[in-house]
All heavy atoms as TSV, in Angstrom:
chain	resi	resn	atom	element	x	y	z
A	1	MET	N	N	-1.545	10.250	-14.464
A	1	MET	CA	C	-1.728	9.033	-13.593
A	1	MET	C	C	-0.398	8.478	-13.302
A	1	MET	O	O	0.495	8.399	-14.195
A	1	MET	CB	C	-2.602	8.046	-14.291
A	1	MET	CG	C	-3.024	6.896	-13.398
A	1	MET	SD	S	-4.072	7.246	-12.008
A	1	MET	CE	C	-5.667	7.092	-12.722
A	2	SER	N	N	-0.169	8.021	-12.095
A	2	SER	CA	C	1.108	7.430	-11.684
A	2	SER	C	C	0.773	6.023	-11.024
A	2	SER	O	O	-0.233	5.863	-10.322
A	2	SER	CB	C	1.798	8.275	-10.779
A	2	SER	OG	O	2.992	7.756	-10.301
A	3	THR	N	N	1.650	5.058	-11.240
A	3	THR	CA	C	1.520	3.746	-10.587
A	3	THR	C	C	2.788	3.427	-9.806
A	3	THR	O	O	3.883	3.565	-10.404
A	3	THR	CB	C	1.308	2.676	-11.658
A	3	THR	OG1	O	0.041	2.995	-12.347
A	3	THR	CG2	C	1.113	1.293	-10.959
A	4	THR	N	N	2.619	3.029	-8.608
A	4	THR	CA	C	3.777	2.635	-7.774
A	4	THR	C	C	3.561	1.284	-7.189
A	4	THR	O	O	2.375	0.985	-6.733
A	4	THR	CB	C	3.880	3.643	-6.536
A	4	THR	OG1	O	4.031	4.975	-7.022
A	4	THR	CG2	C	5.092	3.303	-5.706
A	5	THR	N	N	4.523	0.376	-7.300
A	5	THR	CA	C	4.344	-0.958	-6.757
A	5	THR	C	C	5.375	-1.170	-5.655
A	5	THR	O	O	6.566	-0.852	-5.792
A	5	THR	CB	C	4.657	-2.032	-7.838
A	5	THR	OG1	O	3.705	-1.857	-8.896
A	5	THR	CG2	C	4.439	-3.462	-7.242
A	6	ILE	N	N	4.829	-1.582	-4.489
A	6	ILE	CA	C	5.665	-1.810	-3.344
A	6	ILE	C	C	5.531	-3.284	-2.859
A	6	ILE	O	O	4.549	-3.965	-3.272
A	6	ILE	CB	C	5.265	-0.876	-2.158
A	6	ILE	CG1	C	3.840	-1.041	-1.719
A	6	ILE	CG2	C	5.553	0.551	-2.589
A	6	ILE	CD1	C	3.386	-0.314	-0.471
A	7	THR	N	N	6.401	-3.778	-2.021
A	7	THR	CA	C	6.306	-5.070	-1.384
A	7	THR	C	C	6.149	-4.847	0.092
A	7	THR	O	O	6.910	-4.135	0.740
A	7	THR	CB	C	7.533	-5.910	-1.668
A	7	THR	OG1	O	7.718	-6.038	-3.142
A	7	THR	CG2	C	7.404	-7.322	-1.073
A	8	VAL	N	N	5.122	-5.505	0.582
A	8	VAL	CA	C	4.770	-5.397	2.037
A	8	VAL	C	C	5.001	-6.745	2.671
A	8	VAL	O	O	4.514	-7.731	2.245
A	8	VAL	CB	C	3.297	-4.876	2.280
A	8	VAL	CG1	C	2.981	-4.853	3.756
A	8	VAL	CG2	C	3.116	-3.492	1.590
A	9	GLU	N	N	5.699	-6.752	3.844
A	9	GLU	CA	C	5.948	-7.925	4.494
A	9	GLU	C	C	4.946	-8.288	5.622
A	9	GLU	O	O	4.452	-7.308	6.280
A	9	GLU	CB	C	7.304	-7.901	5.213
A	9	GLU	CG	C	8.500	-7.750	4.282
A	9	GLU	CD	C	9.794	-7.624	4.947
A	9	GLU	OE1	O	9.887	-7.310	6.148
A	9	GLU	OE2	O	10.784	-7.794	4.295
A	10	GLY	N	N	4.540	-9.526	5.731
A	10	GLY	CA	C	3.625	-9.962	6.807
A	10	GLY	C	C	2.158	-10.065	6.449
A	10	GLY	O	O	1.394	-10.541	7.275
A	11	MET	N	N	1.760	-9.716	5.280
A	11	MET	CA	C	0.364	-9.907	4.844
A	11	MET	C	C	0.046	-11.360	4.559
A	11	MET	O	O	0.803	-11.969	3.862
A	11	MET	CB	C	0.015	-9.043	3.587
A	11	MET	CG	C	0.083	-7.612	3.846
A	11	MET	SD	S	-0.563	-6.661	2.356
A	11	MET	CE	C	0.487	-7.297	1.062
A	12	SER	N	N	-1.002	-11.931	5.134
A	12	SER	CA	C	-1.320	-13.305	4.931
A	12	SER	C	C	-2.812	-13.617	4.690
A	12	SER	O	O	-3.140	-14.776	4.511
A	12	SER	CB	C	-0.829	-14.084	6.166
A	12	SER	OG	O	-1.485	-13.652	7.331
A	13	CYS	N	N	-3.647	-12.672	4.749
A	13	CYS	CA	C	-5.106	-12.857	4.604
A	13	CYS	C	C	-5.755	-11.655	3.997
A	13	CYS	O	O	-5.203	-10.565	3.861
A	13	CYS	CB	C	-5.682	-13.224	5.943
A	13	CYS	SG	S	-5.699	-11.877	7.089
A	14	GLY	N	N	-7.049	-11.771	3.744
A	14	GLY	CA	C	-7.854	-10.749	3.219
A	14	GLY	C	C	-7.963	-9.541	4.186
A	14	GLY	O	O	-8.025	-8.386	3.758
A	15	GLY	N	N	-7.991	-9.818	5.445
A	15	GLY	CA	C	-8.088	-8.789	6.420
A	15	GLY	C	C	-6.870	-7.934	6.445
A	15	GLY	O	O	-6.869	-6.718	6.568
A	16	CYS	N	N	-5.680	-8.563	6.250
A	16	CYS	CA	C	-4.401	-7.878	6.116
A	16	CYS	C	C	-4.445	-6.914	4.894
A	16	CYS	O	O	-4.071	-5.780	5.000
A	16	CYS	CB	C	-3.200	-8.885	5.860
A	16	CYS	SG	S	-2.977	-10.098	7.116
A	17	ALA	N	N	-4.915	-7.449	3.804
A	17	ALA	CA	C	-4.991	-6.601	2.533
A	17	ALA	C	C	-5.912	-5.457	2.732
A	17	ALA	O	O	-5.638	-4.348	2.362
A	17	ALA	CB	C	-5.520	-7.525	1.435
A	18	ASN	N	N	-7.073	-5.662	3.405
A	18	ASN	CA	C	-7.979	-4.612	3.690
A	18	ASN	C	C	-7.423	-3.523	4.542
A	18	ASN	O	O	-7.649	-2.320	4.293
A	18	ASN	CB	C	-9.264	-5.128	4.252
A	18	ASN	CG	C	-10.116	-5.899	3.364
A	18	ASN	OD1	O	-9.975	-5.728	2.086
A	18	ASN	ND2	N	-10.960	-6.794	3.798
A	19	SER	N	N	-6.630	-3.921	5.532
A	19	SER	CA	C	-6.022	-2.939	6.415
A	19	SER	C	C	-5.048	-2.048	5.672
A	19	SER	O	O	-4.990	-0.814	5.833
A	19	SER	CB	C	-5.262	-3.616	7.581
A	19	SER	OG	O	-6.147	-4.322	8.436
A	20	VAL	N	N	-4.183	-2.698	4.887
A	20	VAL	CA	C	-3.204	-1.957	4.072
A	20	VAL	C	C	-3.905	-1.061	3.063
A	20	VAL	O	O	-3.561	0.107	2.918
A	20	VAL	CB	C	-2.262	-2.848	3.393
A	20	VAL	CG1	C	-1.322	-2.160	2.378
A	20	VAL	CG2	C	-1.364	-3.599	4.432
A	21	ARG	N	N	-4.900	-1.557	2.380
A	21	ARG	CA	C	-5.682	-0.815	1.420
A	21	ARG	C	C	-6.300	0.392	2.050
A	21	ARG	O	O	-6.264	1.504	1.469
A	21	ARG	CB	C	-6.720	-1.733	0.724
A	21	ARG	CG	C	-7.451	-1.045	-0.379
A	21	ARG	CD	C	-8.494	-1.940	-1.058
A	21	ARG	NE	N	-7.906	-3.109	-1.650
A	21	ARG	CZ	C	-8.056	-4.331	-1.155
A	21	ARG	NH1	N	-8.752	-4.566	-0.064
A	21	ARG	NH2	N	-7.461	-5.375	-1.714
A	22	ALA	N	N	-6.941	0.265	3.207
A	22	ALA	CA	C	-7.635	1.317	3.898
A	22	ALA	C	C	-6.661	2.436	4.242
A	22	ALA	O	O	-6.978	3.623	4.031
A	22	ALA	CB	C	-8.377	0.821	5.143
A	23	GLU	N	N	-5.473	2.083	4.737
A	23	GLU	CA	C	-4.537	3.180	5.107
A	23	GLU	C	C	-3.967	3.874	3.878
A	23	GLU	O	O	-3.780	5.068	3.927
A	23	GLU	CB	C	-3.396	2.584	5.934
A	23	GLU	CG	C	-3.865	2.127	7.329
A	23	GLU	CD	C	-4.353	3.152	8.222
A	23	GLU	OE1	O	-3.991	4.420	8.094
A	23	GLU	OE2	O	-5.223	2.914	9.051
A	24	LEU	N	N	-3.632	3.097	2.892
A	24	LEU	CA	C	-3.135	3.757	1.639
A	24	LEU	C	C	-4.040	4.682	0.920
A	24	LEU	O	O	-3.668	5.699	0.355
A	24	LEU	CB	C	-2.528	2.624	0.697
A	24	LEU	CG	C	-1.282	1.985	1.180
A	24	LEU	CD1	C	-1.000	0.755	0.288
A	24	LEU	CD2	C	-0.134	2.905	1.221
A	25	THR	N	N	-5.385	4.326	0.994
A	25	THR	CA	C	-6.340	5.199	0.286
A	25	THR	C	C	-6.547	6.540	1.027
A	25	THR	O	O	-7.138	7.471	0.406
A	25	THR	CB	C	-7.672	4.496	0.119
A	25	THR	OG1	O	-8.186	4.112	1.402
A	25	THR	CG2	C	-7.611	3.268	-0.751
A	26	HIS	N	N	-6.002	6.688	2.158
A	26	HIS	CA	C	-6.092	7.929	2.898
A	26	HIS	C	C	-5.009	8.946	2.425
A	26	HIS	O	O	-4.967	10.131	2.794
A	26	HIS	CB	C	-5.928	7.712	4.423
A	26	HIS	CG	C	-7.173	7.226	5.061
A	26	HIS	ND1	N	-7.347	5.878	5.364
A	26	HIS	CD2	C	-8.357	7.776	5.376
A	26	HIS	CE1	C	-8.469	5.632	5.866
A	26	HIS	NE2	N	-9.103	6.788	5.899
A	27	ILE	N	N	-4.032	8.485	1.609
A	27	ILE	CA	C	-2.963	9.374	1.109
A	27	ILE	C	C	-3.623	10.210	0.017
A	27	ILE	O	O	-4.289	9.693	-0.885
A	27	ILE	CB	C	-1.774	8.537	0.576
A	27	ILE	CG1	C	-1.146	7.699	1.634
A	27	ILE	CG2	C	-0.768	9.484	-0.118
A	27	ILE	CD1	C	-0.103	6.690	1.134
A	28	PRO	N	N	-3.454	11.500	0.134
A	28	PRO	CA	C	-4.011	12.428	-0.868
A	28	PRO	C	C	-3.541	12.056	-2.310
A	28	PRO	O	O	-2.347	11.817	-2.508
A	28	PRO	CB	C	-3.485	13.834	-0.472
A	28	PRO	CG	C	-3.212	13.692	0.962
A	28	PRO	CD	C	-2.767	12.277	1.210
A	29	GLY	N	N	-4.448	11.991	-3.267
A	29	GLY	CA	C	-4.146	11.692	-4.616
A	29	GLY	C	C	-4.237	10.182	-5.034
A	29	GLY	O	O	-4.293	9.894	-6.199
A	30	VAL	N	N	-4.333	9.353	-4.034
A	30	VAL	CA	C	-4.434	7.957	-4.331
A	30	VAL	C	C	-5.877	7.629	-4.844
A	30	VAL	O	O	-6.848	7.995	-4.165
A	30	VAL	CB	C	-4.110	7.029	-3.077
A	30	VAL	CG1	C	-4.406	5.559	-3.368
A	30	VAL	CG2	C	-2.607	7.187	-2.786
A	31	VAL	N	N	-5.956	7.010	-5.935
A	31	VAL	CA	C	-7.268	6.679	-6.535
A	31	VAL	C	C	-7.588	5.186	-6.567
A	31	VAL	O	O	-8.727	4.844	-6.817
A	31	VAL	CB	C	-7.420	7.312	-7.995
A	31	VAL	CG1	C	-7.380	8.838	-7.897
A	31	VAL	CG2	C	-6.323	6.776	-8.912
A	32	GLY	N	N	-6.535	4.350	-6.332
A	32	GLY	CA	C	-6.805	2.891	-6.321
A	32	GLY	C	C	-5.651	2.116	-5.725
A	32	GLY	O	O	-4.534	2.578	-5.847
A	33	VAL	N	N	-5.941	1.051	-5.040
A	33	VAL	CA	C	-4.929	0.176	-4.433
A	33	VAL	C	C	-5.299	-1.237	-4.710
A	33	VAL	O	O	-6.450	-1.659	-4.401
A	33	VAL	CB	C	-4.859	0.429	-2.899
A	33	VAL	CG1	C	-3.901	-0.492	-2.274
A	33	VAL	CG2	C	-4.583	1.970	-2.563
A	34	ASP	N	N	-4.386	-1.962	-5.323
A	34	ASP	CA	C	-4.608	-3.416	-5.523
A	34	ASP	C	C	-3.556	-4.225	-4.766
A	34	ASP	O	O	-2.326	-3.944	-4.854
A	34	ASP	CB	C	-4.470	-3.651	-7.040
A	34	ASP	CG	C	-4.679	-5.148	-7.305
A	34	ASP	OD1	O	-5.741	-5.645	-6.925
A	34	ASP	OD2	O	-3.808	-5.794	-8.039
A	35	VAL	N	N	-3.950	-5.096	-3.915
A	35	VAL	CA	C	-3.151	-5.932	-3.093
A	35	VAL	C	C	-3.131	-7.352	-3.546
A	35	VAL	O	O	-4.169	-7.954	-3.729
A	35	VAL	CB	C	-3.629	-5.885	-1.594
A	35	VAL	CG1	C	-2.722	-6.693	-0.718
A	35	VAL	CG2	C	-3.725	-4.450	-1.130
A	36	ASP	N	N	-1.887	-7.887	-3.733
A	36	ASP	CA	C	-1.699	-9.288	-4.104
A	36	ASP	C	C	-1.062	-9.961	-2.837
A	36	ASP	O	O	0.151	-9.889	-2.636
A	36	ASP	CB	C	-0.767	-9.363	-5.294
A	36	ASP	CG	C	-0.574	-10.881	-5.763
A	36	ASP	OD1	O	-0.771	-11.805	-4.903
A	36	ASP	OD2	O	-0.218	-11.041	-6.910
A	37	ILE	N	N	-1.838	-10.687	-2.109
A	37	ILE	CA	C	-1.369	-11.311	-0.836
A	37	ILE	C	C	-0.386	-12.362	-1.103
A	37	ILE	O	O	0.645	-12.430	-0.404
A	37	ILE	CB	C	-2.562	-11.922	-0.056
A	37	ILE	CG1	C	-3.603	-10.827	0.292
A	37	ILE	CG2	C	-2.101	-12.594	1.219
A	37	ILE	CD1	C	-4.955	-11.426	0.734
A	38	THR	N	N	-0.579	-13.113	-2.227
A	38	THR	CA	C	0.361	-14.150	-2.506
A	38	THR	C	C	1.786	-13.722	-2.692
A	38	THR	O	O	2.725	-14.311	-2.161
A	38	THR	CB	C	-0.151	-14.933	-3.750
A	38	THR	OG1	O	-1.482	-15.435	-3.528
A	38	THR	CG2	C	0.772	-16.158	-4.063
A	39	ASN	N	N	1.989	-12.630	-3.407
A	39	ASN	CA	C	3.313	-12.100	-3.717
A	39	ASN	C	C	3.698	-10.999	-2.750
A	39	ASN	O	O	4.863	-10.585	-2.706
A	39	ASN	CB	C	3.315	-11.562	-5.083
A	39	ASN	CG	C	3.109	-12.605	-6.192
A	39	ASN	OD1	O	3.616	-13.726	-6.045
A	39	ASN	ND2	N	2.445	-12.347	-7.201
A	40	GLY	N	N	2.721	-10.554	-1.885
A	40	GLY	CA	C	3.074	-9.353	-1.052
A	40	GLY	C	C	3.205	-8.084	-1.647
A	40	GLY	O	O	3.745	-7.128	-1.118
A	41	THR	N	N	2.685	-7.974	-2.864
A	41	THR	CA	C	2.860	-6.716	-3.607
A	41	THR	C	C	1.622	-5.903	-3.499
A	41	THR	O	O	0.478	-6.408	-3.422
A	41	THR	CB	C	3.190	-6.944	-5.122
A	41	THR	OG1	O	2.189	-7.747	-5.705
A	41	THR	CG2	C	4.559	-7.638	-5.264
A	42	VAL	N	N	1.758	-4.568	-3.543
A	42	VAL	CA	C	0.716	-3.572	-3.480
A	42	VAL	C	C	0.936	-2.614	-4.603
A	42	VAL	O	O	2.078	-1.988	-4.700
A	42	VAL	CB	C	0.697	-2.883	-2.173
A	42	VAL	CG1	C	-0.459	-1.863	-2.139
A	42	VAL	CG2	C	0.481	-3.874	-1.023
A	43	THR	N	N	0.002	-2.464	-5.532
A	43	THR	CA	C	0.033	-1.491	-6.567
A	43	THR	C	C	-0.806	-0.325	-6.201
A	43	THR	O	O	-2.043	-0.492	-5.982
A	43	THR	CB	C	-0.349	-2.091	-7.904
A	43	THR	OG1	O	0.439	-3.269	-8.175
A	43	THR	CG2	C	-0.221	-1.161	-9.041
A	44	ILE	N	N	-0.225	0.883	-6.281
A	44	ILE	CA	C	-0.942	2.097	-5.880
A	44	ILE	C	C	-1.121	2.948	-7.105
A	44	ILE	O	O	-0.090	3.355	-7.750
A	44	ILE	CB	C	-0.123	2.867	-4.836
A	44	ILE	CG1	C	0.167	2.010	-3.608
A	44	ILE	CG2	C	-0.836	4.169	-4.418
A	44	ILE	CD1	C	1.258	2.558	-2.695
A	45	ASP	N	N	-2.305	3.286	-7.467
A	45	ASP	CA	C	-2.589	4.221	-8.562
A	45	ASP	C	C	-2.938	5.572	-7.989
A	45	ASP	O	O	-3.763	5.675	-7.053
A	45	ASP	CB	C	-3.824	3.712	-9.435
A	45	ASP	CG	C	-3.474	2.404	-10.139
A	45	ASP	OD1	O	-2.292	2.288	-10.733
A	45	ASP	OD2	O	-4.376	1.560	-10.234
A	46	SER	N	N	-2.244	6.548	-8.517
A	46	SER	CA	C	-2.473	7.926	-7.921
A	46	SER	C	C	-2.433	8.929	-9.055
A	46	SER	O	O	-1.966	8.713	-10.135
A	46	SER	CB	C	-1.391	8.211	-6.897
A	46	SER	OG	O	-0.094	8.058	-7.461
A	47	GLN	N	N	-2.948	10.156	-8.718
A	47	GLN	CA	C	-2.968	11.230	-9.669
A	47	GLN	C	C	-1.580	11.781	-9.970
A	47	GLN	O	O	-1.319	12.265	-11.046
A	47	GLN	CB	C	-3.879	12.386	-9.161
A	47	GLN	CG	C	-5.303	11.917	-9.002
A	47	GLN	CD	C	-6.147	12.861	-8.209
A	47	GLN	OE1	O	-5.615	13.775	-7.498
A	47	GLN	NE2	N	-7.422	12.819	-8.320
A	48	ALA	N	N	-0.655	11.682	-9.037
A	48	ALA	CA	C	0.664	12.093	-9.189
A	48	ALA	C	C	1.528	11.138	-8.334
A	48	ALA	O	O	0.967	10.388	-7.547
A	48	ALA	CB	C	0.891	13.544	-8.660
A	49	PRO	N	N	2.887	11.087	-8.543
A	49	PRO	CA	C	3.741	10.227	-7.764
A	49	PRO	C	C	3.479	10.464	-6.227
A	49	PRO	O	O	3.320	11.590	-5.766
A	49	PRO	CB	C	5.121	10.650	-8.145
A	49	PRO	CG	C	4.971	11.155	-9.484
A	49	PRO	CD	C	3.620	11.892	-9.521
A	50	VAL	N	N	3.372	9.303	-5.500
A	50	VAL	CA	C	3.103	9.426	-4.066
A	50	VAL	C	C	4.410	9.573	-3.292
A	50	VAL	O	O	5.426	9.075	-3.669
A	50	VAL	CB	C	2.304	8.239	-3.515
A	50	VAL	CG1	C	0.872	8.229	-4.054
A	50	VAL	CG2	C	2.939	6.918	-3.888
A	51	ASP	N	N	4.346	10.178	-2.180
A	51	ASP	CA	C	5.492	10.470	-1.345
A	51	ASP	C	C	5.871	9.160	-0.662
A	51	ASP	O	O	5.029	8.569	0.020
A	51	ASP	CB	C	5.181	11.542	-0.270
A	51	ASP	CG	C	6.280	11.791	0.716
A	51	ASP	OD1	O	7.383	11.264	0.505
A	51	ASP	OD2	O	5.979	12.524	1.688
A	52	PRO	N	N	7.130	8.638	-0.866
A	52	PRO	CA	C	7.534	7.379	-0.245
A	52	PRO	C	C	7.353	7.392	1.258
A	52	PRO	O	O	7.001	6.377	1.848
A	52	PRO	CB	C	8.984	7.208	-0.711
A	52	PRO	CG	C	9.082	8.032	-1.926
A	52	PRO	CD	C	8.158	9.174	-1.717
A	53	ALA	N	N	7.546	8.513	1.937
A	53	ALA	CA	C	7.438	8.603	3.380
A	53	ALA	C	C	5.991	8.378	3.790
A	53	ALA	O	O	5.702	7.735	4.793
A	53	ALA	CB	C	7.993	9.865	3.882
A	54	ALA	N	N	5.060	8.869	2.995
A	54	ALA	CA	C	3.634	8.691	3.252
A	54	ALA	C	C	3.197	7.243	3.065
A	54	ALA	O	O	2.416	6.759	3.891
A	54	ALA	CB	C	2.844	9.633	2.415
A	55	VAL	N	N	3.736	6.675	2.075
A	55	VAL	CA	C	3.434	5.224	1.783
A	55	VAL	C	C	3.968	4.375	3.015
A	55	VAL	O	O	3.250	3.577	3.526
A	55	VAL	CB	C	4.084	4.769	0.476
A	55	VAL	CG1	C	3.955	3.229	0.326
A	55	VAL	CG2	C	3.423	5.493	-0.716
A	56	ARG	N	N	5.245	4.596	3.357
A	56	ARG	CA	C	5.749	3.851	4.532
A	56	ARG	C	C	4.983	4.054	5.750
A	56	ARG	O	O	4.643	3.093	6.498
A	56	ARG	CB	C	7.266	4.247	4.762
A	56	ARG	CG	C	7.944	3.544	5.882
A	56	ARG	CD	C	9.384	3.902	6.042
A	56	ARG	NE	N	10.144	3.506	4.873
A	56	ARG	CZ	C	10.637	2.277	4.655
A	56	ARG	NH1	N	10.354	1.255	5.475
A	56	ARG	NH2	N	11.310	2.044	3.550
A	57	ALA	N	N	4.584	5.323	5.999
A	57	ALA	CA	C	3.804	5.625	7.247
A	57	ALA	C	C	2.462	4.927	7.228
A	57	ALA	O	O	1.979	4.412	8.209
A	57	ALA	CB	C	3.617	7.078	7.398
A	58	ALA	N	N	1.830	4.861	6.049
A	58	ALA	CA	C	0.498	4.223	5.935
A	58	ALA	C	C	0.625	2.707	6.146
A	58	ALA	O	O	-0.219	2.110	6.779
A	58	ALA	CB	C	-0.117	4.593	4.554
A	59	VAL	N	N	1.622	2.119	5.598
A	59	VAL	CA	C	1.823	0.670	5.719
A	59	VAL	C	C	2.133	0.369	7.212
A	59	VAL	O	O	1.600	-0.634	7.757
A	59	VAL	CB	C	2.986	0.186	4.804
A	59	VAL	CG1	C	3.359	-1.222	5.148
A	59	VAL	CG2	C	2.574	0.260	3.322
A	60	GLU	N	N	2.988	1.125	7.823
A	60	GLU	CA	C	3.292	0.911	9.204
A	60	GLU	C	C	1.995	1.138	10.113
A	60	GLU	O	O	1.853	0.415	11.161
A	60	GLU	CB	C	4.448	1.832	9.632
A	60	GLU	CG	C	5.751	1.315	9.060
A	60	GLU	CD	C	6.913	2.275	9.316
A	60	GLU	OE1	O	6.742	3.362	9.926
A	60	GLU	OE2	O	8.047	1.888	8.862
A	61	GLU	N	N	1.236	2.087	9.738
A	61	GLU	CA	C	-0.036	2.335	10.508
A	61	GLU	C	C	-0.955	1.129	10.465
A	61	GLU	O	O	-1.679	0.860	11.416
A	61	GLU	CB	C	-0.743	3.612	10.000
A	61	GLU	CG	C	-2.020	3.931	10.684
A	61	GLU	CD	C	-1.786	4.431	12.117
A	61	GLU	OE1	O	-0.696	4.962	12.415
A	61	GLU	OE2	O	-2.705	4.270	12.942
A	62	ALA	N	N	-0.889	0.459	9.310
A	62	ALA	CA	C	-1.717	-0.749	9.166
A	62	ALA	C	C	-1.094	-1.874	9.942
A	62	ALA	O	O	-1.719	-2.987	10.069
A	62	ALA	CB	C	-1.812	-1.153	7.708
A	63	GLY	N	N	0.148	-1.799	10.367
A	63	GLY	CA	C	0.741	-2.863	11.199
A	63	GLY	C	C	1.737	-3.725	10.428
A	63	GLY	O	O	2.048	-4.799	10.888
A	64	TYR	N	N	2.222	-3.221	9.295
A	64	TYR	CA	C	3.095	-4.023	8.440
A	64	TYR	C	C	4.379	-3.187	8.087
A	64	TYR	O	O	4.466	-2.060	8.459
A	64	TYR	CB	C	2.371	-4.464	7.153
A	64	TYR	CG	C	1.133	-5.258	7.505
A	64	TYR	CD1	C	-0.120	-4.673	7.636
A	64	TYR	CD2	C	1.239	-6.610	7.831
A	64	TYR	CE1	C	-1.196	-5.349	8.022
A	64	TYR	CE2	C	0.128	-7.350	8.172
A	64	TYR	CZ	C	-1.088	-6.743	8.320
A	64	TYR	OH	O	-2.157	-7.413	8.672
A	65	THR	N	N	5.282	-3.837	7.430
A	65	THR	CA	C	6.509	-3.121	7.026
A	65	THR	C	C	6.784	-3.346	5.533
A	65	THR	O	O	6.393	-4.340	4.948
A	65	THR	CB	C	7.734	-3.645	7.814
A	65	THR	OG1	O	7.901	-5.037	7.562
A	65	THR	CG2	C	7.630	-3.392	9.327
A	66	LEU	N	N	7.436	-2.319	4.996
A	66	LEU	CA	C	7.832	-2.409	3.598
A	66	LEU	C	C	9.059	-3.275	3.465
A	66	LEU	O	O	9.955	-3.193	4.352
A	66	LEU	CB	C	8.162	-1.004	3.073
A	66	LEU	CG	C	7.077	-0.003	2.850
A	66	LEU	CD1	C	7.646	1.336	2.335
A	66	LEU	CD2	C	6.071	-0.542	1.816
A	67	ALA	N	N	9.142	-4.089	2.449
A	67	ALA	CA	C	10.285	-4.930	2.238
A	67	ALA	C	C	11.379	-4.013	1.728
A	67	ALA	O	O	11.173	-3.091	1.052
A	67	ALA	CB	C	10.002	-6.046	1.261
A	68	GLY	N	N	12.666	-4.414	2.106
A	68	GLY	CA	C	13.765	-3.668	1.592
A	68	GLY	C	C	14.080	-2.472	2.320
A	68	GLY	O	O	14.291	-1.451	2.298
């Protein structure tokens, strides 16, 4: 099991969190996604380390950007 934590800019509501969660769960191997709107953090649990490019693409597909 692998855990990755990212910071996503622009999330402000439950709908935002749902959009990001939905896109990230489409990445192969992802088994869970926890979104903290207050801090803008997203914790991704996966069977193996996730490809950073796939994470970035999923976040952008949801309409948001990674911090940093």
